[in-house]
C-alpha positions as CSV (number, residue, x, y, z in Angstrom):
1,M,-12.5,-12.2,-52.5
2,F,-13.9,-15.4,-50.8
3,R,-10.9,-18.4,-51.2
4,K,-12.6,-20.5,-49.0
5,N,-16.1,-21.5,-48.7
6,L,-16.5,-19.4,-45.6
7,F,-16.1,-16.8,-47.4
8,F,-19.2,-16.6,-49.0
9,L,-20.7,-17.6,-45.7
10,L,-19.3,-14.2,-44.5
11,C,-20.0,-12.1,-48.1
12,F,-24.1,-13.0,-47.3
13,I,-23.6,-12.3,-43.8
14,S,-22.3,-8.7,-45.1
15,V,-25.0,-9.0,-47.6
16,I,-27.6,-8.7,-44.7
17,V,-26.4,-6.1,-42.7
18,L,-26.1,-4.2,-45.6
19,S,-29.5,-4.7,-46.3
20,Q,-30.0,-3.3,-43.2
21,Q,-29.1,-0.1,-43.0
22,N,-27.1,-0.7,-39.2
23,Q,-30.7,0.1,-38.1
24,K,-32.0,-2.4,-35.0
25,P,-35.1,-4.5,-35.3
26,V,-38.3,-2.2,-34.7
27,D,-41.7,-4.0,-33.5
28,L,-44.4,-2.3,-35.6
29,K,-47.6,-1.7,-33.7
30,I,-50.0,-3.5,-36.9
31,K,-53.5,-4.1,-35.4
32,E,-54.8,-4.9,-38.8
33,D,-53.8,-6.9,-42.0
34,F,-50.4,-5.7,-42.8
35,T,-49.3,-4.9,-46.2
36,H,-45.6,-4.8,-47.5
37,Q,-46.4,-2.3,-49.7
38,W,-43.1,-3.1,-51.5
39,T,-44.3,-6.2,-52.5
40,K,-47.8,-6.0,-51.9
41,T,-47.7,-8.9,-49.9
42,V,-50.8,-9.2,-46.9
43,F,-49.9,-10.5,-43.6
44,P,-53.5,-10.9,-42.0
45,K,-53.8,-11.2,-38.6
46,L,-55.4,-14.3,-38.1
47,W,-54.6,-16.9,-40.8
48,A,-54.6,-21.0,-40.9
49,G,-55.3,-21.0,-37.3
50,F,-52.1,-19.1,-36.3
51,Q,-51.9,-15.6,-34.8
52,R,-50.1,-12.9,-36.0
53,E,-47.8,-11.8,-33.2
54,T,-45.2,-9.4,-34.4
55,V,-44.5,-7.6,-37.5
56,R,-40.5,-6.8,-37.2
57,A,-39.1,-3.9,-40.0
58,Y,-35.3,-4.0,-40.3
59,D,-34.7,-1.1,-41.8
60,S,-36.1,2.6,-42.1
61,K,-38.0,1.8,-45.4
62,N,-40.0,-1.3,-43.6
63,K,-38.5,-2.9,-47.4
64,N,-36.7,-5.9,-44.9
65,V,-39.5,-7.2,-42.7
66,G,-39.6,-10.7,-40.6
67,I,-43.3,-11.4,-39.9
68,S,-44.1,-14.2,-36.9
69,Y,-47.3,-16.1,-36.7
70,V,-48.3,-18.7,-33.4
71,Q,-50.6,-21.8,-33.3
72,Q,-50.9,-22.4,-29.9
73,K,-52.6,-25.4,-28.8
74,S,-51.6,-26.0,-25.4
75,K,-49.3,-25.0,-22.8
76,K,-46.5,-27.4,-23.8
77,E,-47.5,-27.4,-27.5
78,K,-47.0,-24.2,-29.7
79,T,-45.7,-23.9,-33.4
80,V,-44.3,-20.7,-34.6
81,L,-43.8,-19.9,-37.9
82,T,-42.2,-16.8,-39.3
83,L,-42.1,-15.1,-42.3
84,Y,-39.2,-13.1,-44.2
85,I,-39.2,-10.7,-47.2
86,Y,-36.3,-8.7,-48.1
87,P,-34.5,-6.7,-51.0
88,L,-31.0,-8.0,-52.4
89,H,-28.3,-5.4,-53.7
90,E,-27.0,-8.6,-55.5
91,V,-27.3,-12.0,-56.7
92,D,-25.2,-14.3,-57.2
93,N,-24.8,-18.2,-58.0
94,H,-24.2,-18.9,-54.9
95,L,-26.2,-16.9,-52.5
96,L,-29.0,-19.2,-51.9
97,R,-26.7,-22.0,-51.1
98,D,-24.8,-19.6,-48.5
99,E,-27.5,-18.6,-46.8
100,F,-29.2,-22.5,-46.3
101,L,-25.3,-23.1,-44.6
102,S,-25.6,-20.4,-42.5
103,Y,-28.9,-21.2,-40.9
104,E,-27.4,-24.9,-40.5
105,E,-24.4,-23.0,-38.8
106,A,-27.0,-20.9,-36.5
107,L,-28.8,-23.9,-35.5
108,T,-25.4,-25.9,-34.5
109,Q,-24.4,-22.9,-32.1
110,N,-28.1,-22.8,-30.5
111,S,-27.8,-26.2,-30.1
112,N,-26.1,-29.4,-28.4
113,S,-25.4,-31.4,-30.8
114,Y,-24.6,-30.6,-34.6
115,V,-27.4,-30.1,-36.8
116,H,-27.4,-31.2,-40.5
117,L,-30.0,-29.5,-42.4
118,K,-30.8,-32.5,-45.9
119,P,-31.7,-30.0,-48.8
120,S,-34.6,-30.5,-51.0
121,F,-35.2,-28.8,-54.3
122,G,-38.4,-27.5,-55.5
123,E,-40.0,-25.3,-57.6
124,L,-43.1,-22.9,-58.6
125,S,-44.6,-21.8,-61.6
126,D,-47.2,-20.1,-64.1
127,E,-47.4,-19.4,-67.4
128,K,-44.4,-16.2,-66.5
129,L,-42.4,-16.7,-64.0
130,K,-40.3,-20.1,-62.0
131,V,-39.5,-19.8,-58.8
132,N,-36.8,-22.1,-57.8
133,Y,-36.4,-23.2,-54.0
134,I,-34.5,-25.0,-51.4
135,Y,-35.8,-26.5,-48.0
136,S,-35.1,-28.7,-45.1
137,I,-37.4,-30.9,-42.7
138,F,-35.7,-31.8,-39.9
139,S,-35.7,-32.0,-35.9
140,N,-33.1,-30.1,-33.8
141,S,-33.1,-29.3,-30.1
142,M,-33.6,-25.5,-29.6
143,G,-31.7,-23.7,-26.6
144,K,-33.6,-21.1,-24.1
145,P,-32.2,-19.6,-20.9
146,D,-33.4,-21.6,-17.4
147,F,-33.3,-20.4,-14.3
148,F,-32.3,-23.9,-12.8
149,E,-29.7,-25.7,-15.4
150,G,-28.9,-22.6,-17.0
151,V,-29.7,-23.4,-20.9
152,K,-32.2,-26.1,-21.1
153,Y,-33.1,-27.6,-24.7
154,I,-36.1,-28.7,-25.9
155,N,-36.8,-31.3,-29.3
156,K,-38.4,-29.3,-32.2
157,Q,-39.8,-29.9,-35.4
158,S,-38.7,-27.3,-38.0
159,L,-39.0,-26.6,-41.2
160,L,-36.7,-23.9,-43.5
161,A,-37.4,-22.7,-47.3
162,I,-35.6,-20.3,-49.2
163,Y,-37.1,-18.9,-52.4
164,E,-35.5,-16.9,-55.5
165,C,-37.6,-14.6,-56.0
166,G,-35.2,-11.9,-58.3
167,G,-34.3,-8.9,-57.0
168,W,-36.1,-10.3,-53.4
169,K,-35.9,-13.4,-50.8
170,F,-38.8,-15.1,-49.2
171,K,-37.9,-17.2,-46.4
172,A,-39.9,-19.4,-44.5
173,R,-38.6,-20.7,-41.2
174,V,-41.3,-23.3,-38.7
175,T,-40.4,-24.2,-35.1
176,S,-43.1,-27.0,-33.8
177,D,-43.6,-28.8,-30.7
178,D,-46.2,-31.1,-32.0
179,M,-46.6,-31.1,-36.1
180,T,-45.0,-34.2,-38.0
181,K,-43.5,-33.9,-41.4
182,E,-46.5,-34.2,-43.5
183,Q,-47.9,-31.2,-41.9
184,L,-44.7,-29.3,-42.1
185,E,-44.7,-30.2,-45.6
186,E,-48.8,-28.9,-45.8
187,L,-47.6,-25.9,-44.2
188,K,-45.0,-24.9,-46.6
189,Q,-47.7,-25.2,-49.5
190,K,-50.4,-23.3,-47.7
191,V,-48.0,-20.3,-47.6
192,E,-46.4,-20.7,-50.9
193,S,-49.9,-20.4,-52.4
194,Y,-51.6,-17.7,-50.0
195,F,-48.5,-15.4,-49.8
196,G,-47.7,-14.8,-53.5
197,I,-44.2,-16.0,-53.7
198,L,-44.5,-16.0,-57.5
199,N,-45.9,-12.4,-57.2
200,V,-43.3,-11.3,-55.2
201,A,-40.6,-12.8,-57.8
202,T,-42.4,-10.7,-60.2
203,I,-41.5,-7.0,-58.7
204,K,-37.6,-6.9,-59.6
205,P,-36.9,-9.7,-61.9
206,L,-33.5,-10.3,-62.9
207,P,-31.7,-8.1,-66.1
208,I,-31.0,-11.3,-67.9
209,D,-30.6,-8.7,-71.0
210,N,-27.1,-8.2,-69.6
211,A,-24.5,-11.0,-69.8
212,P,-23.9,-11.7,-65.3
213,S,-20.0,-10.3,-64.4
214,I,-17.6,-12.4,-63.1
215,V,-15.7,-12.3,-59.8
216,L,-12.2,-13.9,-59.6
217,S,-10.8,-15.4,-56.1
218,P,-7.4,-13.4,-55.6
219,V,-5.7,-16.9,-55.4
220,V,-6.9,-17.5,-58.9
221,K,-4.2,-14.6,-59.9
222,R,-1.7,-16.3,-58.6
223,D,-0.8,-17.2,-62.8
224,S,-2.0,-16.7,-65.9
225,M,-3.0,-20.5,-66.0
226,M,-5.0,-20.2,-63.2
227,I,-6.9,-16.9,-64.5
228,N,-7.5,-18.2,-68.1
229,A,-8.8,-21.4,-66.9
230,T,-10.9,-19.7,-64.3
231,V,-12.5,-17.1,-66.4
232,A,-13.1,-20.1,-69.3
233,A,-15.2,-22.4,-66.2
234,A,-17.0,-19.4,-65.2
235,Q,-18.0,-18.5,-69.1
236,S,-19.0,-22.0,-69.4
237,K,-21.4,-21.8,-66.8
238,I,-23.2,-19.1,-68.1
239,E,-22.9,-20.5,-71.5
240,W,-24.8,-23.5,-69.9
241,F,-27.3,-21.3,-67.9
242,K,-28.5,-19.7,-71.3
243,K,-28.5,-23.0,-73.3
244,N,-30.5,-25.3,-70.4
245,S,-32.8,-22.6,-68.7
246,D,-36.0,-21.0,-70.1
247,I,-36.6,-17.3,-69.5
248,K,-39.3,-17.6,-66.7
249,E,-36.6,-19.2,-64.6
250,I,-33.6,-17.5,-65.3
251,S,-35.4,-14.1,-64.6
252,T,-35.7,-15.4,-60.6
253,G,-32.4,-16.5,-60.3
254,F,-29.4,-18.7,-60.6
255,N,-30.9,-22.3,-59.6
256,D,-27.1,-23.3,-59.3
257,M,-28.3,-26.3,-58.0
258,K,-28.3,-28.5,-60.7
259,I,-25.3,-30.0,-60.4
260,D,-24.7,-30.4,-64.6
261,S,-24.2,-26.6,-64.8
262,E,-20.5,-27.0,-62.6
263,V,-19.8,-30.4,-64.1
264,Y,-20.1,-28.5,-67.6
265,A,-18.0,-25.6,-65.8
266,I,-14.9,-28.1,-64.6
267,E,-15.4,-30.1,-68.0
268,K,-14.6,-27.1,-70.2
269,M,-11.6,-25.7,-67.6
270,I,-9.8,-28.9,-67.6
271,E,-10.3,-29.0,-71.1
272,F,-8.4,-25.3,-71.3
273,Y,-5.5,-26.0,-69.3
274,K,-4.7,-29.7,-71.3
275,L,-5.1,-27.2,-74.4
276,H,-2.6,-24.3,-73.4
277,K,-1.0,-26.2,-70.5
278,N,2.3,-25.1,-72.4
279,N,1.0,-21.7,-73.5
280,W,1.1,-19.9,-70.1
281,K,2.8,-19.4,-67.0
282,M,2.0,-21.8,-64.2
283,T,2.8,-22.2,-60.6
284,P,3.7,-25.7,-58.9
285,E,0.4,-25.0,-56.6
286,T,-1.7,-24.8,-60.0
287,E,-0.1,-27.6,-61.7
288,K,-0.6,-29.5,-58.7
289,Y,-4.5,-28.3,-58.9
290,F,-4.8,-29.4,-62.1
291,N,-3.1,-32.7,-62.0
292,E,-5.5,-33.3,-59.3
293,M,-8.6,-32.1,-61.0
294,T,-7.6,-34.0,-63.8
295,R,-7.4,-37.2,-61.8
296,I,-11.1,-36.8,-60.6
297,V,-12.6,-36.0,-64.3
298,D,-10.7,-39.0,-65.7
299,N,-12.1,-41.3,-63.2
300,K,-15.3,-40.1,-63.6
301,R,-15.8,-38.8,-60.1
302,T,-16.7,-35.0,-60.9
303,E,-20.1,-35.2,-59.5
304,D,-18.9,-36.7,-56.2
305,H,-16.0,-33.8,-56.2
306,I,-18.7,-31.1,-56.5
307,Y,-20.8,-32.6,-53.9
308,E,-18.2,-32.3,-51.3
309,K,-17.1,-29.0,-52.3
310,F,-20.9,-27.5,-52.2
311,H,-21.2,-29.0,-48.8
312,T,-23.5,-31.3,-50.0
313,I,-26.0,-28.2,-50.7
314,I,-26.7,-29.4,-54.6
315,N,-29.1,-31.4,-56.5
316,Y,-27.2,-35.1,-56.7
317,P,-29.5,-37.7,-55.2
318,E,-26.5,-40.3,-55.5
319,G,-24.0,-37.8,-53.4
320,E,-24.3,-39.0,-49.9
321,S,-24.1,-42.9,-50.9
322,R,-20.6,-42.5,-52.9
323,K,-19.3,-40.1,-50.4
324,D,-17.2,-42.9,-48.6
325,S,-16.2,-44.2,-51.7
326,Y,-15.1,-40.8,-52.8
327,I,-13.0,-39.9,-49.9
328,Q,-11.1,-43.6,-50.4
329,F,-10.7,-42.2,-53.8
330,K,-9.2,-39.3,-52.7
331,I,-6.8,-41.0,-50.9
332,D,-6.0,-43.6,-53.2
333,K,-5.3,-40.8,-55.8
334,D,-3.5,-38.1,-53.5
335,I,-6.1,-35.7,-54.2
336,S,-5.7,-32.6,-51.6
337,E,-8.4,-30.7,-50.2
338,N,-7.2,-27.9,-52.2
339,T,-9.7,-28.7,-54.8
340,N,-12.5,-27.8,-53.1
341,E,-11.4,-24.4,-53.1
342,I,-14.6,-21.7,-54.9
343,F,-12.5,-19.7,-57.6
344,Y,-15.6,-17.7,-58.9
345,K,-18.7,-16.6,-59.0
346,I,-21.0,-14.9,-61.3
347,F,-23.7,-12.1,-60.3
348,Y,-25.9,-9.4,-61.5
349,N,-25.6,-5.9,-59.5
350,L,-29.3,-4.6,-58.7
351,D,-28.2,-1.7,-57.4
C-alpha cells in the first residue's frame, strides 16, 4: 500500500470517488439561499458582489457539494469562486498534502506549462477549535476549447485553499482575470469569516480519545528490522502530536505540515536501528537504506531530506534556498532516491 508518494495521490482520488458514491454530478435547482443541511452552512444567492451560478451535488444525500459564484465585471473580466464541502471516510496525516499535490497535477494537465503551487500555511481558531489549512496564490494559464486554435490558453490569477475540518473538508478555489494577489488574499479571508469554516469543523471532530491507527507499506514487510523501525517511527510521530498539539488542534486534523514531527520520527527510527541492528533480520536493501539515512541525519540534512520527500509541501521556509546544496550533498554522499519512499501513514477511520 502506497509504495511511492504517487500512491497517496491515488488513495486520495479513490476517497473522493467513494464519497461521491459513483453518482454523476447533479446541478440542484435552488432559487433562494442554499443551506447545506449537514453542516448548516448557508450559501446565499448574492454574496460580496458575486452571484451564485450553480449548486452541484456529488452524492444522493447532498453531503458532497460544490457551489460556484461568479463576479462579472466586463466581457473579458470575470472571477469564479467555487466552494466545496464534503465528508471524509478516513483522515490521515498525508491527506491534506496529497489533495494539494493532486490539484497541482490537474492544473498542469490543463495548462501549456508546468504549474508549481508554492504552499503557504495558516490557521483559524476560536476558544473551542483550531483549523489548520494550506493555500496558494498563483498565476496559471487555463485551456479552453477554441474554434480556430483547438485549445486557447488564457492567463489567470488563482487561489486554492484547503481546510482541515475533522470529518469534513472545506475547499475554496478562485480563478480571476483581473484580481491582484492582495485582492485574492482578502477574498479568502472573507470566505473564511462568512461561511463559518470553524463551525464546519465542529460537526464531526476526530475521535482523539482513541489512538490513531498505523498502516505500513508492503515494502516495509521485507524484513523484521524494517517493520520494527517503521513502527517505531510512526509511534514516535503520534507521540509528538500528543505532546505538541493541543486538543483544539488535533480534533480537526493531524496538521502534518509541521516539519518537527517528521524530524522527530526519523531520528527515533534511526535511533531504533542503531540500538537493534544486530538483533533483527535485515536484507541488503534495508541495510543500504539505513546507512544512507544515517548519513543524512548525521550530516544534519534531515529537514532538507523531508522537504524533498514531501515535494516541498511542508512548512520549512529555508527549504527552497537549500534545494541545490542538498542535491549536491546526495551526490557527494551517495544518497539514492529510495530514501524518499513513504513507509507508513497514521489515520482515523470515521465510518
